[in-house]
C-alpha positions in Angstrom: -6.2 -26.6 17.7 -8.3 -24.6 15.3 -8.0 -20.8 15.6 -10.1 -18.2 13.8 -8.8 -14.7 13.4 -11.4 -12.2 12.2 -10.5 -8.8 10.7 -7.4 -10.4 9.3 -6.6 -7.5 7.0 -6.5 -4.9 9.8 -3.3 -4.0 11.6 -3.8 -6.4 14.4 -5.0 -9.2 12.1 -2.0 -8.8 9.9 0.3 -8.8 13.0 -1.3 -12.2 13.9 -0.5 -13.5 10.5 3.2 -12.8 11.3 2.9 -14.2 14.8 1.2 -17.4 13.5 4.4 -18.3 11.7 5.8 -19.1 15.2 2.9 -21.4 16.0 2.7 -23.6 12.9 1.3 -26.4 15.0 -2.0 -24.7 15.1 -4.7 -24.7 12.4 -5.1 -21.0 11.6 -8.1 -19.6 9.8 -7.6 -15.9 8.8 -10.8 -14.2 7.6 -11.1 -10.6 6.5 -14.4 -8.7 6.3 -14.6 -9.8 2.7 -14.3 -13.5 3.7 -16.5 -13.2 6.8 -19.0 -10.5 7.6 -19.3 -10.7 11.4 -22.3 -8.3 11.2 -24.3 -10.9 9.3 -25.9 -13.2 11.9 -26.7 -16.0 9.4 -23.1 -16.0 8.1 -21.7 -16.1 11.6 -23.9 -19.1 12.5 -23.0 -20.9 9.3 -19.3 -20.5 9.6 -19.2 -21.6 13.3 -21.5 -24.5 12.5 -19.2 -25.7 9.7 -15.7 -25.1 11.3 -16.2 -25.5 15.1 -13.2 -23.4 16.2 -11.4 -23.9 19.5 -10.5 -20.2 19.6 -12.0 -17.1 18.0 -9.6 -14.1 18.1 -11.7 -11.1 17.1 -9.5 -8.4 15.5 -12.4 -6.9 13.5 -13.5 -3.5 14.6 -14.7 -0.1 13.5 -11.8 2.0 14.7 -12.4 5.4 12.9 -12.9 7.3 16.2 -13.9 10.6 14.6 -16.1 9.1 11.9 -18.0 7.1 14.5 -19.5 10.3 15.8 -21.5 10.6 12.5 -21.6 6.9 11.5 -23.0 5.7 14.9 -25.1 2.9 13.5 -22.1 1.3 11.7 -19.9 1.6 14.8 -22.4 -0.1 17.0 -23.1 -2.8 14.4 -19.4 -3.8 14.1 -18.2 -3.1 17.6 -21.3 -4.3 19.6 -24.0 -6.2 17.7 -21.5 -8.4 15.9 -20.0 -9.3 19.3 -23.4 -10.7 20.3 -23.3 -13.0 17.2 -19.8 -14.1 17.9 -20.4 -14.6 21.6 -23.5 -16.7 21.1 -21.7 -19.0 18.6 -18.7 -19.3 20.8 -20.9 -20.4 23.6 -22.9 -22.8 21.4 -19.8 -24.5 20.0 -17.6 -24.3 23.1 -15.1 -21.9 21.4 -13.1 -19.5 23.6 -13.5 -15.9 22.5 -10.6 -13.5 22.6 -11.7 -9.9 21.9 -9.5 -6.8 21.7 -11.1 -3.8 23.3 -9.9 -0.3 24.1 -8.8 2.3 26.7 -11.5 4.5 25.3 -14.1 2.8 27.5 -12.8 5.2 30.2 -13.4 8.9 30.5 -9.7 9.8 31.2 -10.4 11.7 34.3 -8.5 9.4 36.7 -5.1 10.6 37.7 -3.5 7.1 38.0 -3.5 4.1 35.6 -6.8 2.4 35.0 -7.3 -1.1 36.4 -9.9 -3.7 35.3 -12.0 -2.8 38.3 -12.4 0.8 37.4 -15.9 1.7 36.2 -16.0 2.5 32.5 -17.5 5.8 31.3 -16.8 6.4 27.6 -16.9 9.9 26.3 -17.3 9.2 22.6 -19.3 6.9 20.3 -16.4 4.7 19.5 -15.8 4.0 23.2 -19.5 3.5 23.9 -19.8 1.0 21.0 -16.7 -1.0 22.3 -18.1 -1.0 25.8 -21.4 -2.4 24.6 -19.5 -5.1 22.7 -17.8 -6.1 26.0 -21.2 -6.2 27.7 -22.5 -8.5 24.9 -19.6 -10.9 25.4 -20.1 -11.0 29.1 -23.9 -11.6 28.6 -23.8 -14.3 26.0 -20.4 -16.1 26.5 -18.9 -17.9 29.5 -15.4 -18.5 28.1 -13.8 -15.2 27.0 -10.8 -13.0 27.3 -11.4 -9.3 26.7 -8.1 -7.5 26.2 -8.2 -3.7 26.6 -5.3 -2.0 24.9 -4.3 1.5 23.9 -2.8 3.6 21.1 -2.1 0.6 18.8 0.4 1.0 16.0 2.2 -1.1 13.5 3.4 -1.1 9.8 -0.1 -2.1 8.8 -3.5 -0.3 8.6 -4.2 3.2 9.7 -2.5 4.4 12.9 -0.6 7.3 14.4 2.8 6.0 13.4 1.9 5.6 9.7 0.2 9.0 9.7 3.3 10.7 11.1 5.6 8.9 8.5 3.2 10.0 5.7 3.0 13.7 6.9 6.7 13.9 7.4 7.2 13.5 3.7 4.9 16.5 2.8 5.0 18.8 5.8 7.6 21.1 7.2 5.8 21.7 10.5 3.2 19.8 12.5 1.0 20.6 15.5 0.8 17.6 17.9 -1.4 17.4 21.0 0.6 17.1 24.2 -2.0 16.9 27.0 -3.4 13.4 26.4 -1.4 10.7 28.2 -1.3 7.1 27.3 0.9 4.3 26.1 1.7 3.5 22.4 1.3 -0.3 22.0 2.9 -2.3 19.2 0.3 -4.6 17.6 2.8 -7.5 17.4 3.3 -7.3 21.2 -0.5 -7.7 21.6 -0.5 -10.7 19.4 2.3 -12.3 21.3 0.6 -11.6 24.7 -2.6 -13.3 23.4 -0.7 -16.3 22.3 0.8 -16.6 25.8 -2.7 -16.5 27.2 -3.9 -19.2 24.7 -0.9 -21.5 25.5 -1.5 -21.1 29.2 -4.6 -23.2 28.7 -6.2 -21.9 31.9 -9.7 -20.9 32.8 -8.8 -17.5 34.1 -11.3 -15.8 31.9 -12.3 -12.2 32.1 -11.1 -8.7 31.3 -7.4 -7.9 31.1 -5.5 -4.7 30.4 -2.5 -4.9 28.0 -0.4 -2.2 26.6 3.3 -1.6 26.4 5.0 -0.3 29.6 5.7 3.4 30.2 3.6 6.4 29.4 3.9 9.4 27.1 1.8 11.9 25.1 1.1 12.2 21.4 3.7 15.0 21.0 6.5 13.0 22.6 5.4 9.8 20.7 5.8 11.8 17.4 9.1 13.2 18.5 10.4 9.6 19.2 9.3 8.5 15.8 11.0 11.4 14.0 14.2 10.9 16.1 14.4 7.3 14.9 14.2 8.4 11.2 16.4 11.4 11.8 13.8 13.8 10.5 14.2 17.5 10.6 10.5 18.3 10.6 9.4 20.9 13.2 6.7 19.8 15.6 4.9 22.1 17.9 3.0 21.0 21.1 -0.6 22.1 21.3 -3.5 21.5 23.7 -6.6 19.5 22.9 -8.5 22.7 23.0 -6.3 24.0 20.2 -6.6 20.8 18.1 -10.4 20.1 18.0 -11.6 16.7 16.7 -15.1 15.4 16.1 -14.7 12.9 19.0 -13.5 13.9 22.4 -10.4 11.9 23.6 -9.7 10.8 27.2 -6.9 12.9 28.9 -5.5 9.8 30.6 -5.4 6.5 28.8 -2.7 4.7 30.8 -3.6 1.1 31.8 -2.5 -0.8 34.8 -1.2 -4.2 33.6 -0.6 -5.9 37.0 -3.4 -8.5 36.5 -2.2 -9.8 33.2 1.4 -9.9 34.3 0.6 -11.8 37.5 -1.9 -14.2 35.9 0.1 -15.2 32.8 3.7 -14.2 33.8 3.9 -11.9 30.7 6.9 -9.7 30.4 5.8 -6.5 28.7 8.3 -4.4 26.7 8.5 -0.6 27.1 6.9 1.3 24.3 10.2 3.0 23.3 11.9 -0.4 23.0 9.2 -1.8 20.8 9.2 1.3 18.6 12.9 1.3 18.1 12.9 -2.4 17.1 10.4 -1.7 14.3 11.7 -1.0 10.8 10.5 2.5 9.9 
């Protein structure tokens, strides 16, 4: 089986590099943005024509949520238009597309966890671009898995965990938002879940939610990180109104995972357990 992983230098792509070591029977093709520009239609056509992949796992994304408010064209190019190119080629060459999307397709106003049937209503450019990418997949590809996830972190790339570890070295006090609820999700767990889906070899295509179990807020997530490293840094809870960002964030990002657990018999770790297992 020939598997393409795009965006292989990002945090999820690098997590797949680690996970791939457990699946050496597969023919892995890891391509970064330097190797493969998914926003170049001719290049996408050429590579799919040449390689004819069985699976395309798209880990490439524009994830700078605040920068997307100003860099709208780039966000939509990477997160939406490129998905049209990938979807068309997956359809043409009978490849199965696995795409990682986001909880930010929702507005965060719901009081309970979001299911796959809830109507998306993104409140920032990043979320809108990711939702348009989903729509392009559904429009142009018949064999796909869209995995919506949340608050992704790892030892790679740019994420909340690495930001906290960096600031802890230079700050004595931090203000952290405490009124946005969601679930920190370890990138390695997402990679493992996707491999379970691939190995199931089923035709249960569609949209699935996946995050770690449990829920928290950014303040308590930060506190959990600092407790693990036994940091003495002082952290202060603040509201979203006190910590203004360019892009508005959903107040509730918790995802319901019943569908993916039932369909693929996936056992999902609690976010605290995955965090504690990581070497910080």
